C-alpha positions as a Markdown table, in Angstrom:
| # | Residue | x | y | z |
|---|---|---|---|---|
| 1 | Met | 11.4 | -25.4 | 54.1 |
| 2 | Val | 9.6 | -23.6 | 51.3 |
| 3 | Ser | 8.7 | -25.9 | 48.4 |
| 4 | Gln | 10.0 | -25.0 | 44.9 |
| 5 | Ala | 6.1 | -24.7 | 43.6 |
| 6 | Ala | 5.4 | -22.3 | 46.7 |
| 7 | Arg | 8.2 | -19.7 | 45.6 |
| 8 | Pro | 7.5 | -16.4 | 44.1 |
| 9 | Leu | 8.5 | -16.1 | 40.4 |
| 10 | Thr | 10.0 | -12.5 | 40.6 |
| 11 | Asn | 12.9 | -13.3 | 38.5 |
| 12 | Ser | 11.5 | -15.5 | 35.9 |
| 13 | Gly | 8.1 | -13.5 | 35.9 |
| 14 | Thr | 9.6 | -10.3 | 35.4 |
| 15 | Met | 11.5 | -11.9 | 32.3 |
| 16 | Ile | 8.1 | -13.0 | 31.1 |
| 17 | Ser | 6.7 | -9.6 | 31.5 |
| 18 | Ser | 9.8 | -8.0 | 29.5 |
| 19 | Leu | 9.4 | -10.5 | 26.9 |
| 20 | Ser | 5.8 | -9.9 | 26.1 |
| 21 | Leu | 6.2 | -6.2 | 26.4 |
| 22 | Ser | 9.1 | -6.4 | 23.9 |
| 23 | Leu | 7.1 | -8.6 | 21.3 |
| 24 | Phe | 4.2 | -6.1 | 21.8 |
| 25 | Leu | 6.2 | -3.2 | 21.0 |
| 26 | Gly | 7.9 | -5.1 | 18.2 |
| 27 | Leu | 4.5 | -5.7 | 16.7 |
| 28 | Leu | 3.6 | -2.1 | 17.0 |
| 29 | Ser | 6.5 | -1.2 | 14.9 |
| 30 | Ile | 5.9 | -3.6 | 12.0 |
| 31 | Thr | 5.1 | -1.6 | 8.8 |
| 32 | Val | 1.7 | -2.9 | 7.1 |
| 33 | Ser | 2.4 | -3.6 | 3.7 |
| 34 | Pro | 1.2 | -0.7 | 1.1 |
| 35 | Leu | 0.0 | -3.7 | -1.1 |
| 36 | Gln | -2.4 | -5.2 | 1.4 |
| 37 | Ser | -5.7 | -3.2 | 0.3 |
| 38 | Tyr | -5.3 | -4.7 | -3.1 |
| 39 | Lys | -4.9 | -8.4 | -2.1 |
| 40 | Trp | -7.5 | -10.4 | -3.6 |
| 41 | Lys | -8.8 | -7.6 | -5.5 |
| 42 | Asn | -5.9 | -6.8 | -7.8 |
| 43 | Arg | -2.7 | -8.2 | -9.6 |
| 44 | Ile | 0.0 | -5.5 | -8.9 |
| 45 | Val | 2.8 | -4.5 | -11.3 |
| 46 | Ile | 5.7 | -2.8 | -9.5 |
| 47 | Val | 8.2 | -0.8 | -11.9 |
| 48 | Tyr | 11.2 | 0.6 | -10.3 |
| 49 | Ala | 13.7 | 2.5 | -12.3 |
| 50 | Lys | 16.4 | 4.7 | -11.2 |
| 51 | Asp | 16.5 | 6.3 | -14.7 |
| 52 | Lys | 13.6 | 8.4 | -15.2 |
| 53 | Asn | 13.7 | 7.6 | -19.3 |
| 54 | Leu | 13.6 | 3.7 | -18.5 |
| 55 | Leu | 10.5 | 4.3 | -16.3 |
| 56 | Ser | 8.7 | 6.3 | -18.6 |
| 57 | Lys | 9.4 | 3.8 | -21.5 |
| 58 | Gln | 8.0 | 1.1 | -19.6 |
| 59 | Leu | 5.0 | 2.7 | -18.5 |
| 60 | Thr | 4.3 | 3.9 | -22.2 |
| 61 | Val | 4.0 | 0.4 | -23.1 |
| 62 | Phe | 1.7 | -0.3 | -20.5 |
| 63 | Ala | -0.3 | 2.8 | -21.2 |
| 64 | Gly | -1.2 | 1.3 | -24.7 |
| 65 | Glu | -3.2 | -1.5 | -23.3 |
| 66 | Lys | -5.3 | 0.0 | -20.6 |
| 67 | Thr | -8.4 | -2.0 | -21.5 |
| 68 | Glu | -6.4 | -5.4 | -21.1 |
| 69 | Phe | -5.0 | -4.0 | -17.8 |
| 70 | Lys | -8.4 | -3.3 | -16.3 |
| 71 | Glu | -9.8 | -6.8 | -17.7 |
| 72 | Arg | -7.0 | -8.5 | -15.6 |
| 73 | Asp | -7.5 | -6.1 | -12.8 |
| 74 | Leu | -3.8 | -4.8 | -13.1 |
| 75 | Val | -2.7 | -1.9 | -11.2 |
| 76 | Ile | 0.8 | 0.1 | -11.0 |
| 77 | Phe | 3.0 | 1.0 | -8.6 |
| 78 | Lys | 5.7 | 3.4 | -10.1 |
| 79 | Leu | 9.0 | 3.7 | -8.4 |
| 80 | Asn | 11.8 | 6.0 | -9.2 |
| 81 | Lys | 15.1 | 6.4 | -7.7 |
| 82 | Tyr | 13.7 | 8.6 | -4.7 |
| 83 | Asp | 10.0 | 8.1 | -4.4 |
| 84 | Gly | 6.9 | 6.5 | -5.8 |
| 85 | Ile | 3.2 | 6.8 | -6.8 |
| 86 | Asn | 0.5 | 4.4 | -6.2 |
| 87 | Pro | -2.2 | 3.2 | -8.6 |
| 88 | Ser | -4.5 | 6.2 | -7.5 |
| 89 | Gly | -1.7 | 8.5 | -8.5 |
| 90 | Gln | -0.8 | 9.7 | -5.2 |
| 91 | Lys | 2.7 | 9.9 | -4.0 |
| 92 | Leu | 3.6 | 7.0 | -1.5 |
| 93 | Thr | 5.2 | 7.9 | 2.0 |
| 94 | Ala | 8.7 | 7.5 | 2.6 |
| 95 | Lys | 7.8 | 4.3 | 4.7 |
| 96 | Asp | 5.9 | 2.7 | 1.9 |
| 97 | Tyr | 8.3 | 3.3 | -0.6 |
| 98 | Gln | 11.3 | 2.2 | 1.4 |
| 99 | Trp | 9.2 | -1.0 | 2.1 |
| 100 | Leu | 8.5 | -1.7 | -1.7 |
| 101 | Val | 12.1 | -1.0 | -2.6 |
| 102 | Arg | 13.4 | -3.2 | 0.3 |
| 103 | Arg | 11.3 | -6.0 | -0.4 |
| 104 | Tyr | 11.3 | -6.4 | -4.1 |
| 105 | Phe | 14.6 | -5.0 | -5.5 |
| 106 | Ser | 18.2 | -4.7 | -4.6 |
| 107 | Thr | 20.2 | -1.5 | -3.9 |
| 108 | Ser | 22.3 | -2.3 | -7.2 |
| 109 | Asp | 19.1 | -2.6 | -9.5 |
| 110 | Lys | 18.9 | 0.1 | -11.9 |
| 111 | Phe | 15.4 | -1.4 | -13.2 |
| 112 | Gly | 13.3 | -3.8 | -12.1 |
| 113 | Ile | 9.6 | -5.0 | -12.7 |
| 114 | Val | 7.6 | -7.4 | -10.1 |
| 115 | Leu | 4.1 | -8.9 | -10.6 |
| 116 | Ile | 2.4 | -9.7 | -7.7 |
| 117 | Gly | -0.8 | -12.0 | -8.0 |
| 118 | Lys | -4.1 | -11.2 | -6.3 |
| 119 | Asp | -2.9 | -13.7 | -3.7 |
| 120 | Gly | 0.1 | -11.6 | -3.0 |
| 121 | Gly | 2.6 | -14.0 | -4.0 |
| 122 | Val | 5.5 | -12.9 | -6.6 |
| 123 | Lys | 4.8 | -14.1 | -10.1 |
| 124 | Leu | 7.3 | -12.5 | -12.1 |
| 125 | Lys | 10.5 | -10.6 | -11.4 |
| 126 | Ser | 12.5 | -9.1 | -14.1 |
| 127 | Lys | 15.4 | -6.6 | -14.5 |
| 128 | Glu | 14.5 | -6.1 | -18.1 |
| 129 | Gln | 11.6 | -4.2 | -19.6 |
| 130 | Ile | 8.7 | -6.4 | -20.6 |
| 131 | Gly | 6.0 | -6.3 | -23.2 |
| 132 | Asn | 2.4 | -6.3 | -22.8 |
| 133 | Lys | 2.1 | -9.7 | -24.4 |
| 134 | Arg | 4.6 | -11.5 | -22.1 |
| 135 | Leu | 2.9 | -9.9 | -19.2 |
| 136 | Phe | -0.8 | -10.9 | -20.3 |
| 137 | Asp | 0.4 | -14.6 | -21.3 |
| 138 | Leu | 1.8 | -15.4 | -17.9 |
| 139 | Ile | -1.3 | -13.7 | -16.1 |
| 140 | Asp | -3.7 | -15.7 | -18.2 |
| 141 | Ser | -2.3 | -19.0 | -17.6 |
| 142 | Met | -2.7 | -18.5 | -13.8 |
| 143 | Pro | -5.3 | -20.9 | -12.5 |
| 144 | Met | -7.2 | -17.7 | -10.8 |
| 145 | Arg | -7.2 | -15.6 | -14.1 |
| 146 | Met | -8.3 | -18.9 | -16.0 |
| 147 | Gln | -11.1 | -19.3 | -13.8 |
| 148 | Glu | -11.9 | -15.6 | -14.0 |
| 149 | Met | -12.3 | -16.0 | -17.9 |
| 150 | Lys | -14.3 | -19.2 | -17.5 |
| 151 | Glu | -16.8 | -17.2 | -15.3 |
| 152 | Gly | -16.7 | -14.2 | -17.9 |
| 153 | Gln | -15.2 | -11.7 | -15.5 |
C-alpha cells in the first residue's frame, strides 16, 4: 500500500502549474499607468471634455498661470472625446488614453477634472470647470506642499 505522502501530485501539481502560468500571463497583461513616471515628481491635472470648446476654455484658464503651475510642479493631461495629449505635448497611445478615461471618468461624463497628488492619490474630482484659485488653494493646503513652501521649493 502506498502512503498518501508518497503518491505523485499529478492532478494537484498540474493544477498549481496552470494557476502559476495563468497568474504570470495575467501580470503581463496589466497596463502600466501612464502616470507612473510623474509619481513623486509632479502633481497631475487631467482635463477631460467631450466638447472641444469646454476643453479649450479650461485650458485657457490654466494657461494664465504658468508660473504658478510650475511652482507647484503641476502638469496637465488633456483628454477629448477620442484621444489625449500628455504633458510633453505628445499624443497618448490608445491604451494610455483608455486607461485614463476608464480610471477617472464615466462614459456619461461630458467634462471632468481630476487632480492627482505627487503620491498618486486623487485629491480633487470635479465635473465642473474650476478656477486657478480653487486649485492652488487646495494644493497649498496639502501637507507635502506646505513642506515644500517651508523649504523654499
